[in-house]
C-alpha positions in Angstrom: 13.4 19.0 -28.8 13.5 15.5 -25.9 11.6 12.5 -27.2 9.7 10.0 -25.2 7.8 6.9 -25.9 4.3 6.7 -24.9 0.7 6.5 -25.5 -0.8 9.7 -27.6 -4.2 10.5 -28.7 -4.9 12.0 -32.0 -7.8 13.4 -34.3 -8.4 10.1 -36.7 -11.2 8.3 -37.3 -9.6 4.8 -37.0 -7.0 5.0 -35.2 -7.2 7.8 -32.0 -5.0 6.5 -29.6 -1.0 5.4 -30.5 2.1 4.2 -28.9 5.2 5.3 -30.2 7.7 8.1 -29.8 6.5 11.2 -29.6 8.0 14.7 -28.7 8.1 16.4 -25.4 7.3 20.0 -24.7 7.8 21.8 -21.7 6.2 25.5 -21.8 5.9 27.6 -18.4 3.0 26.7 -16.6 2.2 28.0 -12.9 0.0 26.1 -10.4 -2.7 28.9 -9.8 -3.0 32.8 -9.8 -0.4 35.1 -8.1 2.6 32.4 -8.5 5.5 32.4 -10.7 5.6 30.3 -14.4 7.9 27.8 -14.4 9.0 25.2 -17.1 8.9 21.5 -15.9 11.3 19.0 -14.4 12.1 16.1 -16.1 10.3 12.8 -14.2 10.1 8.9 -15.2 6.9 7.5 -14.9 7.0 4.7 -12.7 3.1 3.2 -13.1 0.1 4.4 -14.3 -3.6 3.5 -13.8 -6.4 3.9 -17.0 -9.3 6.3 -15.7 -12.7 6.3 -17.7 -11.5 9.8 -18.7 -8.6 8.1 -21.3 -11.4 6.0 -22.6 -13.7 8.9 -23.2 -10.7 11.0 -24.8 -10.2 8.2 -27.4 -14.0 8.1 -28.3 -13.6 12.1 -29.1 -10.4 11.5 -30.9 -12.2 9.2 -33.8 -14.7 11.8 -33.8 -12.5 14.3 -34.6 -13.6 16.7 -31.4 -9.6 16.7 -29.5 -9.0 20.2 -31.1 -9.5 21.9 -27.7 -7.9 19.3 -25.7 -4.3 19.5 -27.6 -0.9 21.2 -26.0 -1.0 25.0 -27.6 0.5 24.5 -31.0 0.2 21.0 -30.8 -1.8 18.1 -32.6 -2.0 15.6 -30.1 -1.9 15.0 -26.3 0.0 12.6 -24.1 -2.7 11.1 -21.8 -2.9 9.8 -18.6 -3.2 11.3 -15.2 -3.3 8.5 -12.5 0.4 7.5 -11.6 3.4 7.9 -9.7 6.8 9.3 -11.0 9.8 9.5 -9.6 12.0 12.8 -9.5 16.0 12.3 -10.7 16.7 15.5 -9.1 15.5 15.0 -5.9 15.3 11.3 -5.7 12.4 10.8 -4.5 8.9 9.3 -5.6 6.0 12.0 -6.6 2.3 12.3 -7.6 1.3 15.0 -9.7 -0.7 17.7 -9.1 -2.8 17.3 -12.0 -4.8 20.6 -11.9 -3.2 24.0 -12.2 -3.5 26.9 -14.3 -4.2 30.8 -14.0 -6.9 30.9 -11.5 -7.2 31.7 -8.2 -9.0 28.2 -7.4 -8.8 26.2 -10.5 -12.1 24.5 -8.9 -14.0 27.1 -9.7 -12.2 28.8 -12.4 -14.0 32.5 -13.7 -14.5 33.8 -17.2 -11.1 35.4 -17.4 -9.2 32.5 -15.8 -7.6 29.5 -17.5 -6.9 25.7 -16.1 -4.8 22.8 -17.6 -4.7 19.2 -16.3 -1.7 17.1 -17.1 -2.9 14.3 -19.5 -6.5 15.4 -19.9 -6.7 19.0 -21.2 -4.0 21.6 -22.7 -1.0 19.7 -21.1 0.9 16.3 -21.7 0.3 13.7 -19.6 1.8 10.4 -17.5 1.5 7.7 -20.2 5.2 7.8 -20.9 8.2 6.7 -20.0 9.5 10.3 -19.1 7.9 14.0 -19.0 7.7 17.4 -17.8 5.9 18.2 -14.6 5.6 21.8 -12.5 8.3 21.4 -9.9 5.6 22.5 -7.4 3.0 20.5 -8.5 5.1 17.0 -7.9 3.7 16.4 -4.1 4.8 14.4 -1.4 4.3 10.8 -0.3 4.0 10.8 3.4 7.4 9.4 5.0 5.4 7.4 7.4 3.9 5.2 5.0 7.2 5.8 2.2 10.3 6.3 4.3 13.0 8.4 2.0 15.1 5.9 0.6 12.8 3.1 0.0 11.7 1.3 -2.7 7.8 2.1 -3.8 6.1 -1.5 -3.2 3.6 -2.7 -5.7 1.0 -2.5 -3.1 1.4 1.3 -2.3 1.6 2.0 -6.0 -1.8 0.4 -6.8 -3.3 2.5 -4.1 -1.6 5.3 -5.3 -2.9 5.5 -8.9 -6.5 6.3 -7.6 -5.0 9.9 -6.2 -6.9 11.9 -8.7 -10.4 10.3 -9.0 -10.5 10.3 -4.7 -9.1 14.2 -4.7 -12.2 14.6 -7.1 -14.9 12.6 -4.3 -13.3 14.7 -1.7 -14.0 17.7 -3.4 -17.5 16.8 -4.2 -18.2 16.1 -0.7 -16.9 19.6 0.1 -19.1 20.9 -2.4 -22.0 19.0 -0.9 -21.3 20.4 2.6 -21.2 23.6 1.6 -24.2 23.4 -0.1 -26.5 21.5 2.4 -24.7 24.7 4.7 -26.5 27.1 2.4 -29.5 25.4 1.5 -31.2 24.0 4.2 -29.5 26.2 7.5 -32.8 28.1 8.0 -34.9 24.7 8.7 -32.9 24.8 11.8 -32.4 28.5 12.4 -36.9 27.8 12.3 -36.2 26.0 15.5 -34.3 28.1 17.6 -30.9 27.4 16.6 -28.1 29.9 16.0 -26.6 29.9 12.7 -23.4 28.1 13.4 -25.5 25.1 15.2 -28.2 25.3 12.1 -25.2 25.0 9.5 -23.7 22.0 11.6 -27.2 20.1 11.9 -28.3 21.0 8.3 -24.5 18.8 7.1 -25.3 16.0 9.7 -28.7 15.3 8.7 -27.7 15.7 5.0 -25.4 12.9 5.4 -27.8 10.8 7.4 -28.9 8.9 4.3 -26.9 8.9 1.3 -27.2 7.2 -2.2 -24.4 6.5 -4.2 -25.9 5.4 -7.7 -23.1 3.7 -9.7 -20.1 1.8 -8.1 -17.7 2.3 -10.6 -14.3 4.0 -10.2 -15.9 7.0 -8.4 -18.8 5.8 -6.9 -16.6 3.2 -4.8 -14.6 6.0 -3.7 -17.5 8.0 -3.2 -18.8 5.8 -0.8 -15.3 5.5 1.0 -14.4 9.5 1.3 -18.5 10.0 2.8 -17.9 7.2 5.4 -14.6 8.5 6.4 -16.3 11.9 7.5 -19.5 10.4 8.4 -19.1 7.2 10.4 -22.5 7.5 11.1 -24.4 7.6 7.6 -26.1 5.1 6.4 -24.9 4.9 2.6 -26.3 2.8 -0.1 -24.5 2.1 -3.0 -26.1 1.4 -5.8 -25.4 -1.0 -9.5 -26.0 -3.6 -12.0 -24.0 -6.2 -10.5 -24.9 -9.3 -8.0 -25.1 -8.3 -4.5 -21.9 -10.6 -3.7 -19.7 -8.8 -6.5 -16.2 -7.7 -5.5 -16.4 -4.2 -5.0 -19.9 -4.2 -2.9 -17.9 -6.8 -0.5 -14.5 -5.1 -0.5 -17.1 -2.1 0.4 -18.9 -4.2 3.7 -15.7 -5.9 4.7 -13.7 -2.6 5.5 -16.4 0.0 6.1 -19.3 -0.8 8.4 -23.0 0.3 7.5 -22.2 0.4 3.5 -24.9 -1.4 2.0 -25.7 -2.5 -1.6 -28.8 -2.4 -3.6 -29.0 -4.0 -7.0 -30.8 -2.5 -9.8 -34.0 -4.0 -10.2 -36.5 -4.5 -12.9 -37.6 -1.1 -13.2 -36.6 2.1 -11.8 -39.7 2.4 -9.6 -38.6 -1.0 -8.0 -35.0 0.1 -7.5 -36.2 3.3 -5.9 -38.3 1.4 -3.6 -35.2 -1.0 -2.9 -33.4 1.8 -1.8 -35.6 3.5 0.6 -36.0 0.1 2.3 -32.2 0.0 2.5 -32.0 3.2 3.8 -34.9 3.2 6.1 -36.2 6.7 4.6 -35.3 8.9 1.9 -32.5 10.3 0.9 -31.2 13.9 1.1 -28.1 13.3 -0.4 -27.6 11.3 -4.2 -24.7 11.4 -6.0 -25.1 10.1 -9.4 -22.4 8.5 -10.9 -23.5 5.5 -13.3 -23.1 7.8 -16.4 -27.0 6.6 -17.2 -29.8 9.0 -17.3 -31.9 6.6 -15.1 -29.9 8.2 -12.4 -32.1 11.5 -12.5 -35.3 9.3 -12.9 -34.8 7.7 -10.2 -34.1 10.7 -8.0 -36.8 13.1 -9.4 -39.9 10.9 -11.3 -39.8 8.4 -8.7 -39.5 10.6 -5.9 -36.7 9.6 -3.8 -34.8 12.1 -3.0 -36.4 13.8 -0.4 -37.6 17.1 0.2 -34.7 20.0 1.0 -32.2 17.2 -1.1 -29.1 17.9 -3.4 -28.5 15.8 -6.3 -24.6 15.9 -6.9 -23.9 14.7 -10.8 -20.6 13.2 -11.5 -21.7 11.5 -14.6 -20.5 12.6 -17.8 -23.1 12.2 -20.9 -26.2 11.6 -19.7 -29.1 14.2 -19.9 -31.8 14.7 -17.2 -34.7 16.1 -16.8 -37.0 16.9 -13.9 -40.8 17.9 -13.5 -40.5 21.4 -12.2 -43.9 21.6 -9.9 -43.2 19.2 -7.7 -39.2 19.8 -8.1 -39.7 23.7 -7.1 -41.9 22.8 -4.2 -39.4 20.5 -3.1 -37.1 22.9 -2.9 -34.6 20.3 -4.4 -31.3 21.5 -5.5 -29.1 20.3 -8.8 -25.3 20.8 -9.1 -22.4 19.6 -11.0 -18.7 20.1 -10.6 -15.6 17.4 -11.4 -12.4 19.3 -10.1 -10.6 19.4 -6.9 -7.5 21.8 -5.4 -4.0 21.1 -4.0 -5.4 20.3 -0.8 -7.8 17.7 -1.8 -5.4 15.7 -4.0 -2.6 15.9 -0.7 -5.1 14.4 1.9 -6.2 12.0 -1.0 -2.7 10.8 -1.2 -2.4 10.3 2.9 -6.5 8.9 2.9 -5.0 6.1 0.2 -1.8 5.1 1.9 -4.0 3.7 4.7 -6.8 2.1 2.1 -6.5 -1.1 1.0 -7.8 -0.1 -2.7 -4.5 -2.4 -4.3 -6.9 -5.5 -3.7 -9.0 -4.0 -6.7 -6.7 -3.5 -8.7 -5.1 -5.8 -11.7 -1.6 -5.4 -13.2 -1.0 -5.7 -17.3 2.2 -5.9 -19.0 3.1 -2.6 -20.7 4.0 -4.7 -23.7 0.2 -5.8 -23.9 -0.7 -1.5 -24.0 2.7 -1.3 -26.4 1.5 -3.8 -28.7 -2.0 -3.0 -29.4 -3.3 0.3 -27.1 -6.5 0.2 -28.7 -7.6 -3.3 -28.0 -5.8 -2.5 -24.5 -8.2 0.1 -23.2 -11.5 -2.0 -25.0 -10.4 -5.0 -22.8 -9.7 -2.1 -20.1 -12.8 -0.8 -20.1 -15.7 -3.1 -21.5 -14.2 -6.5 -20.7 -16.9 -8.2 -18.1 -14.1 -9.3 -16.1 -12.1 -6.4 -15.7 -11.1 -5.4 -12.0 -12.1 -1.7 -11.0 -8.8 -0.7 -12.0 -6.1 -1.6 -13.9 -2.2 -0.5 -13.4 0.5 -0.8 -15.7 4.3 -0.5 -14.4 6.8 1.8 -16.8 9.7 1.2 -14.9 10.2 -1.9 -13.2 13.1 -1.3 -11.4 11.6 1.9 -9.6 8.7 -0.7 -8.1 8.8 -3.7 -6.2 
């Protein structure tokens, strides 16, 4: 059985994350239902990014809850789902399509279907020197951004480690569009529009004012995803940092009309500040802070407009609402954290021309190897941490 060196997660109260030698497995998998099973082909990890999911998996391991996440027959999971790999058999760089499985659409898998996610759920990921990945799930980097035969630059590598979360946010945008159509088209049909025109208006008006609560690694990508599709939307991002923080300044520097509101002393004050910045109440509220105050501001403080959609992208908090006004205001709550191949391919193209490398900090592989849990603590909890941290695993493959 081949071996590699990297990080892996186990159930252990004190050391759930470890760095060392680990056996590689290569079971047959399929990208989606109807396609043939295929074993993975060997790939070399070039660089990886670190996601909040990695931190959460480490916490699950300390509580002994990782069993369902392990690959079949294993008692560990090689984590990591953001990065770039080198495919020796094809002499090219690739982005691994993280989500697949025996389902027609892995973003909506049904009760009799299954899915896997490299580095997250049932399949080993990228936080190792080498790994095996399904040959049809090794996505191309557009040649106009990385011509064949050229070496990957650190700037492009830093952008591409966002492919997984950006694909998630493109899926979020798509789902909100679908829901706005079905939820609100009759408002416009009642004014005399035909169904197609009514659906278009429901989406356009829905994205006229947008709140993104939480300006972390998903919130900032959500703002970009909405702005790319709706250049005239008023977008307000919300966070705890001072107004001149790096992330808010980055958005305002590169995208017109994305404003920032710092949270206030109370939820009511924050809600008023958001409404003032938007010049009205939003019909789209994307929660990405991981804090239950999102729902309090949207529902209890009355910020979310009638016929509005609350898109929950936070993991962990419980939300509640008063059923009487909620029902009469015809509001909708949904949650889904997935994506398809087309989302990942669109994310790769978008990232190649988006200067997110400005928000990436690089750390040495030796730092991760020496103290993986301390590395994670600093990466995810240090006040001075960048938006995203990257590690290069193979220096000869990145400029």
